[in-house]
GUMAR-522107 format. One record per atom (N, C-alpha, C): x, y, z; residue number from 1; residue in one letter. Coordinates in Angstrom, 2 decimals, always signed. Layout:
% residues N
u  v  w  k  r
X  Y  Z  NUM  a
...
***
This chain:
% residues 157
u  v  w  k  r
+0.81  -1.19  +0.00  1  x
+0.00  +0.00  +0.00  1  x
+0.86  +1.26  +0.00  1  x
+1.96  +1.22  +0.77  2  x
+2.83  +2.40  +0.84  2  x
+3.49  +2.67  -0.51  2  x
+3.85  +1.59  -1.23  3  x
+4.47  +1.76  -2.55  3  x
+3.46  +2.38  -3.50  3  x
+2.24  +1.86  -3.51  4  x
+1.20  +2.37  -4.39  4  x
+0.88  +3.83  -4.08  4  x
+0.91  +4.18  -2.81  5  x
+0.59  +5.55  -2.40  5  x
+1.76  +6.50  -2.64  5  x
+2.93  +5.94  -2.93  6  x
+4.11  +6.76  -3.17  6  x
+4.82  +7.20  -1.90  6  x
+4.43  +6.67  -0.76  7  x
+5.08  +7.06  +0.49  7  x
+6.29  +6.19  +0.83  7  x
+6.50  +5.12  +0.08  8  x
+7.66  +4.26  +0.28  8  x
+8.48  +4.26  -1.01  8  x
+9.69  +4.73  -0.91  9  x
+10.57  +4.78  -2.08  9  x
+11.26  +3.44  -2.26  9  x
+11.15  +2.89  -3.44  10  x
+11.75  +1.59  -3.73  10  x
+13.19  +1.80  -4.18  10  x
+14.10  +1.42  -3.31  11  x
+15.53  +1.54  -3.59  11  x
+16.18  +0.19  -3.33  11  x
+17.47  +0.11  -3.62  12  x
+18.22  -1.12  -3.37  12  x
+18.38  -1.39  -1.88  12  x
+18.00  -0.45  -1.03  13  x
+18.11  -0.64  +0.42  13  x
+16.97  -1.50  +0.97  13  x
+15.96  -1.76  +0.16  14  x
+14.84  -2.60  +0.59  14  x
+15.01  -4.00  +0.01  14  x
+14.70  -5.01  +0.81  15  x
+14.72  -6.38  +0.31  15  x
+13.35  -6.68  -0.30  15  x
+13.29  -6.99  -1.59  16  x
+12.00  -7.30  -2.22  16  x
+11.37  -8.58  -1.67  16  x
+10.07  -8.66  -1.74  17  x
+9.33  -9.82  -1.21  17  x
+9.78  -11.13  -1.85  17  x
+10.15  -11.12  -3.12  18  x
+10.52  -12.38  -3.79  18  x
+11.77  -13.02  -3.22  18  x
+12.51  -12.31  -2.38  19  x
+13.69  -12.89  -1.76  19  x
+13.34  -13.78  -0.57  19  x
+12.08  -13.72  -0.15  20  x
+11.63  -14.47  +1.03  20  x
+10.69  -15.60  +0.63  20  x
+10.67  -16.67  +1.42  21  x
+9.77  -17.80  +1.12  21  x
+8.32  -17.48  +1.47  21  x
+7.46  -18.36  +1.03  22  x
+6.03  -18.26  +1.31  22  x
+5.24  -18.69  +0.11  22  x
+4.00  -19.07  +0.33  23  x
+3.14  -19.46  -0.80  23  x
+2.98  -18.30  -1.77  23  x
+2.94  -17.08  -1.25  24  x
+3.07  -15.90  -2.10  24  x
+4.36  -15.23  -1.66  24  x
+5.06  -14.56  -2.58  25  x
+6.36  -13.98  -2.23  25  x
+6.30  -13.12  -0.98  25  x
+7.19  -13.41  -0.05  26  x
+7.29  -12.63  +1.17  26  x
+6.29  -12.97  +2.25  26  x
+5.45  -13.94  +2.00  27  x
+4.42  -14.31  +2.98  27  x
+5.04  -14.68  +4.32  27  x
+6.21  -15.32  +4.30  28  x
+6.86  -15.75  +5.54  28  x
+7.83  -14.70  +6.10  28  x
+7.80  -13.48  +5.56  29  x
+8.67  -12.41  +6.04  29  x
+8.36  -12.08  +7.49  29  x
+9.40  -11.96  +8.30  30  x
+9.26  -11.60  +9.71  30  x
+9.90  -10.23  +9.91  30  x
+9.12  -9.18  +10.10  31  x
+9.70  -7.84  +10.25  31  x
+10.60  -7.71  +11.48  31  x
+10.48  -8.63  +12.42  32  x
+11.34  -8.59  +13.61  32  x
+12.67  -9.31  +13.37  32  x
+12.77  -10.07  +12.29  33  x
+14.00  -10.78  +11.94  33  x
+14.11  -10.84  +10.43  33  x
+14.56  -9.74  +9.82  34  x
+14.55  -9.65  +8.36  34  x
+15.55  -10.60  +7.68  34  x
+16.47  -11.16  +8.44  35  x
+17.43  -12.10  +7.87  35  x
+16.81  -13.50  +7.74  35  x
+15.87  -13.82  +8.60  36  x
+15.22  -15.13  +8.56  36  x
+14.53  -15.34  +7.21  36  x
+14.97  -16.36  +6.50  37  x
+14.37  -16.70  +5.21  37  x
+14.88  -15.90  +4.03  37  x
+15.71  -14.89  +4.28  38  x
+16.22  -14.04  +3.20  38  x
+16.99  -14.87  +2.18  38  x
+16.72  -14.65  +0.91  39  x
+17.32  -15.32  -0.25  39  x
+16.84  -16.76  -0.41  39  x
+15.72  -17.10  +0.20  40  x
+15.18  -18.45  +0.06  40  x
+13.81  -18.45  -0.61  40  x
+13.53  -17.40  -1.33  41  x
+12.26  -17.30  -2.03  41  x
+12.18  -18.25  -3.21  41  x
+11.00  -18.73  -3.46  42  x
+10.75  -19.69  -4.54  42  x
+11.20  -19.14  -5.90  42  x
+10.82  -17.91  -6.22  43  x
+11.15  -17.34  -7.52  43  x
+12.66  -17.18  -7.67  43  x
+13.34  -16.71  -6.65  44  x
+14.79  -16.55  -6.71  44  x
+15.47  -17.90  -6.94  44  x
+15.03  -18.91  -6.21  45  x
+15.62  -20.24  -6.37  45  x
+15.41  -20.77  -7.79  45  x
+14.21  -20.60  -8.32  46  x
+13.91  -21.10  -9.67  46  x
+14.72  -20.36  -10.74  46  x
+14.85  -19.06  -10.59  47  x
+15.63  -18.29  -11.56  47  x
+17.10  -18.69  -11.49  47  x
+17.63  -18.88  -10.30  48  x
+19.02  -19.32  -10.17  48  x
+19.22  -20.67  -10.85  48  x
+18.31  -21.60  -10.64  49  x
+18.42  -22.90  -11.31  49  x
+18.32  -22.74  -12.82  49  x
+17.40  -21.91  -13.26  50  x
+17.22  -21.66  -14.69  50  x
+18.51  -21.14  -15.31  50  x
+19.13  -20.17  -14.66  51  x
+20.35  -19.55  -15.19  51  x
+21.53  -20.52  -15.17  51  x
+21.74  -21.17  -14.03  52  x
+22.99  -21.91  -13.85  52  x
+22.90  -23.39  -14.23  52  x
+21.72  -23.98  -14.21  53  x
+21.63  -25.37  -14.63  53  x
+20.87  -25.49  -15.94  53  x
+19.55  -25.24  -15.90  54  x
+18.78  -25.27  -17.14  54  x
+17.35  -24.86  -16.87  54  x
+16.65  -24.42  -17.89  55  x
+15.23  -24.09  -17.70  55  x
+14.42  -25.28  -17.18  55  x
+14.72  -26.47  -17.67  56  x
+13.94  -27.64  -17.24  56  x
+14.19  -27.98  -15.77  56  x
+15.40  -27.76  -15.28  57  x
+15.69  -28.06  -13.87  57  x
+14.99  -27.07  -12.95  57  x
+14.71  -25.88  -13.45  58  x
+14.04  -24.87  -12.64  58  x
+12.58  -25.24  -12.39  58  x
+12.02  -26.03  -13.27  59  x
+10.60  -26.35  -13.16  59  x
+10.33  -27.74  -12.63  59  x
+11.37  -28.53  -12.48  60  x
+11.17  -29.89  -11.98  60  x
+12.09  -30.15  -10.80  60  x
+11.73  -31.16  -10.03  61  x
+12.54  -31.50  -8.85  61  x
+13.77  -32.32  -9.24  61  x
+13.75  -32.90  -10.40  62  x
+14.84  -33.77  -10.81  62  x
+15.93  -33.05  -11.57  62  x
+16.70  -33.83  -12.29  63  x
+17.81  -33.29  -13.06  63  x
+17.31  -32.64  -14.34  63  x
+18.21  -31.95  -14.97  64  x
+17.91  -31.25  -16.21  64  x
+17.63  -32.23  -17.34  64  x
+16.75  -31.83  -18.23  65  x
+16.48  -32.61  -19.44  65  x
+17.16  -32.00  -20.64  65  x
+18.06  -31.06  -20.42  66  x
+18.72  -30.33  -21.50  66  x
+19.61  -31.22  -22.35  66  x
+19.89  -30.72  -23.54  67  x
+20.71  -31.47  -24.49  67  x
+22.13  -30.93  -24.57  67  x
+22.41  -29.86  -23.89  68  x
+23.76  -29.30  -23.88  68  x
+24.21  -29.11  -22.44  68  x
+25.50  -28.93  -22.23  69  x
+25.97  -28.71  -20.85  69  x
+25.36  -27.44  -20.26  69  x
+25.12  -27.47  -18.96  70  x
+24.54  -26.31  -18.29  70  x
+25.57  -25.18  -18.19  70  x
+25.09  -23.97  -17.94  71  x
+25.97  -22.81  -17.82  71  x
+27.01  -22.99  -16.73  71  x
+26.63  -23.62  -15.62  72  x
+27.58  -23.84  -14.54  72  x
+28.76  -24.69  -15.02  72  x
+28.47  -25.73  -15.75  73  x
+29.53  -26.60  -16.26  73  x
+30.38  -25.88  -17.30  73  x
+29.73  -25.14  -18.19  74  x
+30.45  -24.40  -19.23  74  x
+31.45  -23.42  -18.62  74  x
+31.05  -22.79  -17.50  75  x
+31.90  -21.77  -16.88  75  x
+32.70  -22.28  -15.68  75  x
+32.72  -23.59  -15.50  76  x
+33.54  -24.19  -14.45  76  x
+33.05  -23.91  -13.03  76  x
+31.76  -23.71  -12.87  77  x
+31.20  -23.45  -11.55  77  x
+30.87  -24.78  -10.88  77  x
+31.39  -24.98  -9.69  78  x
+31.06  -26.22  -8.98  78  x
+30.16  -25.96  -7.77  78  x
+30.12  -24.71  -7.31  79  x
+29.25  -24.34  -6.19  79  x
+28.64  -22.98  -6.43  79  x
+27.48  -22.76  -5.82  80  x
+26.84  -21.45  -5.85  80  x
+27.47  -20.60  -4.75  80  x
+27.83  -19.38  -5.10  81  x
+28.44  -18.46  -4.16  81  x
+27.59  -17.20  -4.07  81  x
+27.98  -16.29  -3.22  82  x
+27.23  -15.05  -2.98  82  x
+26.96  -14.30  -4.28  82  x
+27.94  -14.23  -5.14  83  x
+27.80  -13.49  -6.40  83  x
+26.75  -14.11  -7.31  83  x
+26.61  -15.42  -7.25  84  x
+25.60  -16.09  -8.08  84  x
+24.19  -15.79  -7.57  84  x
+24.05  -15.78  -6.26  85  x
+22.75  -15.45  -5.66  85  x
+22.38  -14.01  -6.01  85  x
+23.35  -13.11  -5.89  86  x
+23.11  -11.70  -6.21  86  x
+22.75  -11.53  -7.69  86  x
+23.45  -12.22  -8.56  87  x
+23.17  -12.13  -10.00  87  x
+21.74  -12.58  -10.28  87  x
+21.33  -13.69  -9.71  88  x
+19.96  -14.18  -9.92  88  x
+18.94  -13.19  -9.37  88  x
+19.21  -12.60  -8.22  89  x
+18.29  -11.63  -7.61  89  x
+18.13  -10.40  -8.50  89  x
+19.23  -9.96  -9.09  90  x
+19.17  -8.82  -10.01  90  x
+18.35  -9.18  -11.25  90  x
+18.55  -10.38  -11.77  91  x
+17.79  -10.80  -12.95  91  x
+16.29  -10.86  -12.66  91  x
+15.93  -11.34  -11.48  92  x
+14.51  -11.38  -11.11  92  x
+13.97  -9.96  -11.03  92  x
+14.68  -9.07  -10.35  93  x
+14.22  -7.68  -10.19  93  x
+14.05  -7.01  -11.55  93  x
+15.03  -7.19  -12.42  94  x
+14.96  -6.58  -13.75  94  x
+13.77  -7.14  -14.53  94  x
+13.60  -8.45  -14.49  95  x
+12.50  -9.08  -15.23  95  x
+11.14  -8.63  -14.72  95  x
+10.99  -8.57  -13.41  96  x
+9.72  -8.13  -12.84  96  x
+9.44  -6.66  -13.19  96  x
+10.47  -5.82  -13.15  97  x
+10.30  -4.42  -13.51  97  x
+9.91  -4.28  -14.97  97  x
+10.56  -5.05  -15.80  98  x
+10.27  -5.02  -17.24  98  x
+8.84  -5.47  -17.49  98  x
+8.43  -6.58  -16.87  99  x
+7.08  -7.08  -17.07  99  x
+6.05  -6.08  -16.57  99  x
+6.29  -5.48  -15.41  100  x
+5.36  -4.50  -14.86  100  x
+5.25  -3.30  -15.79  100  x
+6.39  -2.80  -16.25  101  x
+6.38  -1.65  -17.15  101  x
+5.65  -1.97  -18.45  101  x
+5.85  -3.18  -18.94  102  x
+5.17  -3.59  -20.17  102  x
+3.66  -3.65  -19.95  102  x
+3.25  -4.22  -18.82  103  x
+1.81  -4.31  -18.53  103  x
+1.19  -2.93  -18.38  103  x
+1.89  -2.05  -17.68  104  x
+1.38  -0.69  -17.50  104  x
+1.26  +0.00  -18.85  104  x
+2.31  -0.11  -19.66  105  x
+2.26  +0.57  -20.96  105  x
+1.21  -0.05  -21.87  105  x
+0.99  -1.34  -21.79  106  x
-0.03  -2.00  -22.59  106  x
-1.42  -1.56  -22.14  106  x
-1.63  -1.50  -20.83  107  x
-2.93  -1.10  -20.30  107  x
-3.25  +0.35  -20.64  107  x
-2.23  +1.17  -20.80  108  x
-2.46  +2.57  -21.13  108  x
-2.44  +2.80  -22.64  108  x
-2.48  +1.71  -23.40  109  x
-2.53  +1.75  -24.87  109  x
-1.33  +2.45  -25.47  109  x
-0.17  +2.26  -24.85  110  x
+1.06  +2.78  -25.45  110  x
+1.62  +1.69  -26.34  110  x
+2.26  +2.07  -27.40  111  x
+2.77  +1.06  -28.31  111  x
+4.27  +0.82  -28.14  111  x
+4.96  +1.66  -27.43  112  x
+6.37  +1.43  -27.18  112  x
+6.54  +0.74  -25.85  112  x
+7.51  -0.13  -25.78  113  x
+7.81  -0.78  -24.51  113  x
+8.58  +0.22  -23.66  113  x
+8.51  +0.04  -22.36  114  x
+9.13  +0.98  -21.43  114  x
+10.63  +1.11  -21.66  114  x
+11.23  +2.00  -20.91  115  x
+12.68  +2.22  -21.02  115  x
+13.47  +1.02  -20.50  115  x
+12.78  +0.05  -19.90  116  x
+13.48  -1.12  -19.38  116  x
+13.62  -2.23  -20.41  116  x
+13.51  -1.91  -21.69  117  x
+13.67  -2.94  -22.69  117  x
+15.14  -3.27  -22.92  117  x
+16.03  -2.55  -22.29  118  x
+17.45  -2.85  -22.33  118  x
+18.04  -2.56  -20.97  118  x
+19.19  -3.09  -20.74  119  x
+19.82  -2.99  -19.43  119  x
+20.22  -1.56  -19.12  119  x
+19.84  -1.10  -17.95  120  x
+20.32  +0.16  -17.39  120  x
+20.55  -0.11  -15.91  120  x
+21.53  +0.54  -15.34  121  x
+21.83  +0.31  -13.92  121  x
+20.78  +0.93  -13.01  121  x
+20.07  +1.90  -13.50  122  x
+19.12  +2.62  -12.66  122  x
+17.70  +2.46  -13.20  122  x
+16.77  +2.16  -12.29  123  x
+15.36  +2.08  -12.61  123  x
+14.64  +2.95  -11.58  123  x
+14.39  +4.19  -11.93  124  x
+13.85  +5.12  -10.95  124  x
+14.88  +5.36  -9.86  124  x
+14.52  +5.11  -8.63  125  x
+15.46  +5.26  -7.51  125  x
+16.25  +3.99  -7.25  125  x
+15.94  +2.93  -7.96  126  x
+16.57  +1.62  -7.72  126  x
+17.82  +1.48  -8.58  126  x
+18.95  +1.21  -7.92  127  x
+20.22  +0.99  -8.62  127  x
+20.57  -0.50  -8.54  127  x
+20.63  -1.14  -9.69  128  x
+20.91  -2.57  -9.73  128  x
+22.28  -2.91  -9.17  128  x
+23.28  -2.11  -9.47  129  x
+24.63  -2.42  -8.95  129  x
+24.65  -2.30  -7.42  129  x
+23.95  -1.33  -6.86  130  x
+23.87  -1.21  -5.40  130  x
+23.21  -2.46  -4.81  130  x
+22.16  -2.90  -5.45  131  x
+21.43  -4.10  -4.99  131  x
+22.35  -5.32  -5.02  131  x
+23.05  -5.50  -6.14  132  x
+23.98  -6.63  -6.28  132  x
+25.04  -6.60  -5.19  132  x
+25.69  -5.46  -5.01  133  x
+26.77  -5.38  -4.02  133  x
+26.25  -5.44  -2.59  133  x
+25.04  -4.98  -2.36  134  x
+24.45  -5.09  -1.02  134  x
+24.26  -6.57  -0.66  134  x
+23.81  -7.35  -1.62  135  x
+23.63  -8.79  -1.38  135  x
+24.96  -9.47  -1.13  135  x
+25.94  -9.23  -2.00  136  x
+27.23  -9.90  -1.83  136  x
+27.91  -9.49  -0.52  136  x
+27.81  -8.20  -0.18  137  x
+28.42  -7.74  +1.09  137  x
+27.75  -8.40  +2.29  137  x
+26.43  -8.49  +2.26  138  x
+25.73  -9.11  +3.38  138  x
+26.20  -10.55  +3.57  138  x
+26.28  -11.29  +2.49  139  x
+26.67  -12.70  +2.59  139  x
+28.14  -12.83  +2.99  139  x
+29.02  -12.06  +2.37  140  x
+30.45  -12.16  +2.68  140  x
+30.81  -11.64  +4.07  140  x
+30.12  -10.60  +4.51  141  x
+30.52  -9.94  +5.76  141  x
+29.65  -10.33  +6.95  141  x
+28.70  -11.20  +6.75  142  x
+27.81  -11.60  +7.84  142  x
+28.61  -12.34  +8.91  142  x
+28.48  -11.90  +10.12  143  x
+29.22  -12.52  +11.23  143  x
+28.63  -13.85  +11.64  143  x
+27.36  -14.04  +11.30  144  x
+26.68  -15.30  +11.64  144  x
+27.05  -16.34  +10.58  144  x
+28.18  -16.98  +10.78  145  x
+28.67  -17.97  +9.81  145  x
+27.70  -19.11  +9.59  145  x
+26.94  -19.45  +10.60  146  x
+25.97  -20.53  +10.48  146  x
+24.88  -20.16  +9.46  146  x
+24.44  -18.90  +9.49  147  x
+23.43  -18.44  +8.53  147  x
+23.98  -18.50  +7.10  147  x
+25.21  -18.03  +6.92  148  x
+25.84  -18.04  +5.60  148  x
+26.01  -19.48  +5.11  148  x
+26.53  -20.35  +5.96  149  x
+26.73  -21.75  +5.58  149  x
+25.41  -22.41  +5.20  149  x
+24.36  -22.11  +5.97  150  x
+23.05  -22.68  +5.70  150  x
+22.50  -22.17  +4.37  150  x
+22.67  -20.88  +4.10  151  x
+22.19  -20.30  +2.84  151  x
+22.91  -20.92  +1.64  151  x
+24.22  -20.99  +1.72  152  x
+24.98  -21.55  +0.59  152  x
+24.67  -23.04  +0.41  152  x
+24.49  -23.77  +1.51  153  x
+24.12  -25.18  +1.41  153  x
+22.75  -25.32  +0.76  153  x
+21.84  -24.41  +1.05  154  x
+20.50  -24.42  +0.47  154  x
+20.58  -24.33  -1.05  154  x
+21.44  -23.46  -1.56  155  x
+21.57  -23.30  -3.01  155  x
+22.42  -24.38  -3.64  155  x
+23.21  -25.07  -2.86  156  x
+24.10  -26.09  -3.41  156  x
+23.58  -27.52  -3.24  156  x
+22.32  -27.65  -2.83  157  x
+21.74  -29.00  -2.66  157  x
+21.69  -29.73  -3.97  157  x
***
C-alpha cells in the first residue's frame, strides 16, 4: 500500500518480497528478523536454477532434461556463491520491472515498450549495482557464519 501511495521509495536498500519464502512472495517475512528466510524465495531459487543449470531443472525437482551442458559446467562453476545469488536476484528484479512496465504501458494503450527494454543500472530510484553489491556484502561480511553456511548449502543442494 505504501508503494502504491508513493510514500515508500523503492531503492536497493529494501529487500523485495521475492527474496523471502512463502506461498506468495514474502508471505513468511518476519519484520522482527529480516534475515530469517532471506534469499530463500521460490522465484529466486527457480531463476538461479534456470540460469545456472537449465530451464527444465528450474521447473522440476529432478535433473535437467537439457541437451547441452549447463551454464555452470560451461563456466567451471562447482558451487553457488554469494555473487551467483546476487546475480539471480538482479535478474529477477529486472525481469519483474520489465514485465510490470510492459503491462502498464499496454494497459495505457502505449505502443512502445518501457525504457526497461534494455539494461540500465538505474530504474527510478533503484540501482541494480547497489542491490547486487548489497547482497554480496551481506553474505560475505555476515558474522553469523551458520546463517551463511546454511544459505549456501541451500543453493548447493
